C-alpha positions in Angstrom: -6.7 5.4 -17.8 -6.7 5.7 -21.7 -7.8 2.8 -23.6 -4.6 3.0 -25.5 -2.5 2.3 -22.5 -2.1 -1.4 -21.8 -1.3 -2.2 -18.1 0.2 -5.4 -17.1 0.4 -6.8 -13.6 3.3 -9.0 -12.6 1.7 -10.9 -9.9 -1.8 -11.5 -9.1 -2.0 -11.4 -5.5 -4.5 -9.5 -3.2 -3.1 -6.0 -3.9 -2.9 -6.6 -7.5 -6.6 -7.9 -7.5 -7.8 -4.9 -5.6 -6.2 -2.4 -8.1 -7.3 -4.5 -11.3 -10.9 -4.6 -9.7 -10.9 -0.9 -9.0 -9.5 -0.1 -12.5 -12.2 -2.0 -14.1 -15.1 -0.6 -12.1 -13.6 3.0 -13.0 -14.1 2.3 -16.6 -10.5 0.7 -17.7 -11.4 -1.7 -20.3 -10.6 -5.3 -19.4 -8.8 -5.9 -22.6 -6.3 -3.2 -21.8 -5.3 -5.2 -18.6 -3.1 -8.2 -18.4 -1.7 -10.2 -15.4 1.1 -12.7 -15.0 0.5 -15.3 -12.2 2.0 -18.5 -11.9 -0.8 -19.9 -9.7 -3.2 -21.5 -12.2 -6.2 -21.2 -9.8 -5.5 -17.4 -9.1 -5.2 -16.9 -12.9 -8.7 -18.6 -13.6 -10.2 -16.4 -10.9 -8.8 -13.1 -12.3 -10.0 -14.0 -15.7 -13.4 -15.0 -14.5 -13.9 -12.0 -12.3 -12.7 -9.3 -14.5 -12.4 -10.7 -18.0 -8.8 -9.8 -18.2 -6.1 -11.6 -20.1 -3.9 -13.8 -18.0 -0.6 -15.4 -18.4 1.6 -17.8 -16.5 4.9 -15.8 -17.3 6.0 -12.1 -16.7 7.4 -11.7 -20.2 4.3 -12.8 -21.9 2.0 -10.4 -19.8 4.4 -7.4 -20.1 5.0 -7.6 -23.9 3.5 -4.6 -25.6 2.4 -3.0 -22.3 2.7 0.7 -21.7 2.6 0.3 -17.8 3.9 -2.6 -15.8 2.9 -2.9 -12.2 5.3 -5.1 -10.2 3.2 -6.7 -7.7 5.6 -9.7 -6.5 7.3 -10.2 -3.2 10.7 -8.5 -2.6 12.5 -11.8 -2.5 11.6 -12.6 -6.3 11.7 -9.0 -7.6 15.3 -9.4 -9.0 14.6 -12.5 -10.9 11.3 -11.0 -12.2 13.1 -7.8 -13.4 15.8 -9.9 -15.0 13.3 -11.8 -17.2 11.7 -8.4 -18.2 15.1 -6.5 -19.0 15.2 -7.1 -22.6 11.7 -6.3 -23.5 11.4 -3.3 -21.2 14.8 -1.8 -22.7 13.0 -1.8 -26.2 9.6 -0.8 -25.1 10.4 1.6 -22.2 7.1 1.1 -20.2 6.4 3.1 -17.1 7.2 0.7 -14.2 5.4 0.8 -10.9 6.8 -1.0 -7.9 4.6 -1.9 -4.9 7.3 -4.0 -3.3 8.5 -3.0 0.3 12.1 -2.2 0.6 13.3 -2.4 -3.0 14.8 0.9 -4.1 14.5 2.7 -7.5 18.2 2.2 -8.2 17.8 -1.6 -7.7 15.0 -1.7 -10.0 16.7 0.3 -12.6 19.9 -1.9 -12.3 18.0 -5.2 -12.7 15.9 -3.8 -15.5 19.1 -2.7 -17.2 18.3 0.9 -18.2 17.0 4.4 -17.2 13.3 3.5 -17.4 10.7 5.7 -15.7 10.1 4.2 -12.5 7.4 5.0 -9.8 8.2 3.1 -6.3 5.2 3.0 -4.1 4.0 1.5 -0.8 0.3 0.9 -0.6 -1.2 -0.7 2.6 -3.9 -3.3 3.1 -7.0 -1.1 3.2 -6.3 -0.6 -0.3 -8.1 -4.0 -0.8 -11.3 -2.1 0.1 -10.5 1.2 -1.6 -9.4 2.9 1.6 -5.8 2.6 1.3 -3.0 5.1 1.9 0.1 5.0 -0.7 3.2 6.8 -0.5 5.0 7.3 -4.0 8.2 8.6 -5.5 9.2 8.6 -9.1 12.7 8.9 -10.7 13.8 11.5 -13.1 13.1 9.6 -16.1 9.3 9.5 -15.4 7.4 12.2 -17.1 4.6 14.3 -15.7 2.2 12.4 -17.8 3.7 9.1 -16.3 3.3 10.3 -12.8 -0.3 11.2 -13.5 -0.8 7.6 -14.9 0.8 6.1 -11.8 -1.3 8.2 -9.6 -4.5 7.2 -11.7 -3.7 3.6 -11.1 -2.6 3.7 -7.5 -5.3 6.2 -6.5 -8.1 3.8 -7.4 -7.3 2.0 -4.0 -7.5 5.3 -1.8 -5.4 8.2 -0.9 -2.1 8.8 -2.7 0.9 10.9 -1.6 4.2 11.9 -3.4 7.3 11.8 -1.2 10.3 13.9 -2.0 13.1 11.8 -1.0 13.3 8.1 -1.5 15.0 7.6 2.1 11.6 8.5 3.5 9.9 5.6 1.9 11.1 3.5 4.7 9.3 5.9 7.1 6.1 5.6 5.0 6.4 1.9 5.1 6.6 2.0 8.9 3.9 4.5 9.3 1.0 3.7 6.6 2.4 0.3 5.4 2.6 -1.4 8.7 0.2 1.1 10.4 -2.9 -1.1 10.0 -1.3 -3.7 12.2 -0.8 -1.1 14.9 -4.4 0.0 14.6 -5.7 -3.7 14.7 -3.5 -4.2 17.9 -5.1 -1.1 19.6 -8.5 -2.5 18.9 -7.5 -5.9 20.2 -6.3 -4.3 23.3 -9.4 -2.2 23.9 -11.6 -5.3 23.4 -9.6 -7.4 25.8 -9.6 -4.6 28.3 -13.5 -4.1 28.1 -14.0 -7.7 28.6 -11.7 -7.7 31.7 -14.0 -5.1 33.0 -17.1 -7.4 32.5 -18.5 -6.6 29.0 -19.3 -9.6 26.7 -16.7 -10.1 24.1 -19.0 -9.5 21.1 -20.4 -6.4 22.7 -16.8 -5.1 23.4 -15.7 -5.7 19.7 -18.7 -4.0 18.3 -18.2 -0.9 20.5 -14.4 -0.8 19.9 -14.6 -1.4 16.2 -17.3 1.4 15.6 -15.6 3.7 18.0 -12.3 3.4 16.1 -14.0 3.7 12.7 -15.9 6.7 13.8 -13.0 8.4 15.2 -11.0 7.9 11.9 -13.9 9.2 9.9 -13.9 12.4 12.1 -10.3 12.8 11.8 -10.6 12.5 7.8 -13.6 14.6 7.4 -13.5 17.3 10.1 -10.3 18.8 8.9 -9.0 19.6 12.4 -5.6 18.1 13.6 -5.8 15.1 16.0 -4.8 17.3 18.9 -7.8 19.5 18.6 -10.2 16.6 18.2 -8.5 14.8 21.4 -9.0 17.8 23.3 -12.7 18.2 22.5 -13.2 14.9 23.8 -11.3 15.5 27.1 -13.0 17.2 29.9 -10.8 18.3 32.9 -11.1 15.6 35.6 -13.2 13.4 33.6 -13.0 9.8 32.3 -11.0 10.5 29.3 -8.7 12.5 31.1 -8.0 9.6 33.6 -7.4 7.2 30.6 -5.1 9.6 28.9 -3.1 10.1 32.1 -2.8 6.3 32.2 -1.4 6.3 28.9 1.1 9.2 29.6 2.4 7.3 32.7 3.2 4.3 30.4 5.0 6.6 28.0 2.7 5.8 24.8 4.2 8.3 22.7 7.8 7.1 23.3 6.5 3.4 22.7 4.9 4.4 19.4 8.1 6.4 18.3 10.3 3.2 19.2 7.9 1.1 17.0 7.8 3.3 14.0 11.7 3.6 14.3 12.2 -0.2 14.4 10.0 -0.6 11.4 11.8 2.1 9.4 15.1 0.3 10.3 13.9 -3.0 9.2 12.8 -1.5 5.9 16.4 -0.3 5.3 17.6 -3.9 6.2 15.2 -5.3 3.7 16.6 -3.2 0.9 20.1 -4.4 1.7 19.1 -8.1 1.9 17.3 -8.0 -1.5 19.8 -5.8 -3.3 
């Protein structure tokens, strides 16, 4: 990010902290970053760890900023936007939201103008720089502002642009909620191995590294998951027996049902906080 572009984070929680840390490590001057956080302890930690400017109100942090990152809970987003509306109308910053379920039209209405807005959905692996973030911009966002948003969010991992905002609910269901599905799978593998006699520590170590290694292969090999799965599966072998058990339990239908349920919940949240 250019030294001339001042970035204000509204909310200093874990996701904001991860983005701020990545920006500073990537060369963004600390004096170009401000954060608004009502919790005094969190403010002090952010100032100490990154040398950035901290404030206790959104308006104080956002004044003069070229980019505002809205990193607050969906239930308080309307109040925060209302507080910032007058200032944003005069300075017309790029607004980036990382709140689940809050649509661009809602943000624009609460902010009171046709501001350039990028709605995004990161996930928790962003906290270690390994996130996956879906993004969509409104028509008011220029190509340069889209690049700015991607530069900020890209510090936390992979970024992908989405063509239609309705699909952001599916992005939330897939990558936003997806880490929990993965952790559940590791839990289940660990418990199953313990039931077969392995010590829990051994089962956890093997399950964790197996899943981490498989994910790395998927990211680096370039082949689709179907091909990688087939390479591991010998006819009549142990993997084939396990996959048959998954098929009998209709794993694919269960996953589809789970993603559909999460997608629908995202739509409900949008209505709830509108």
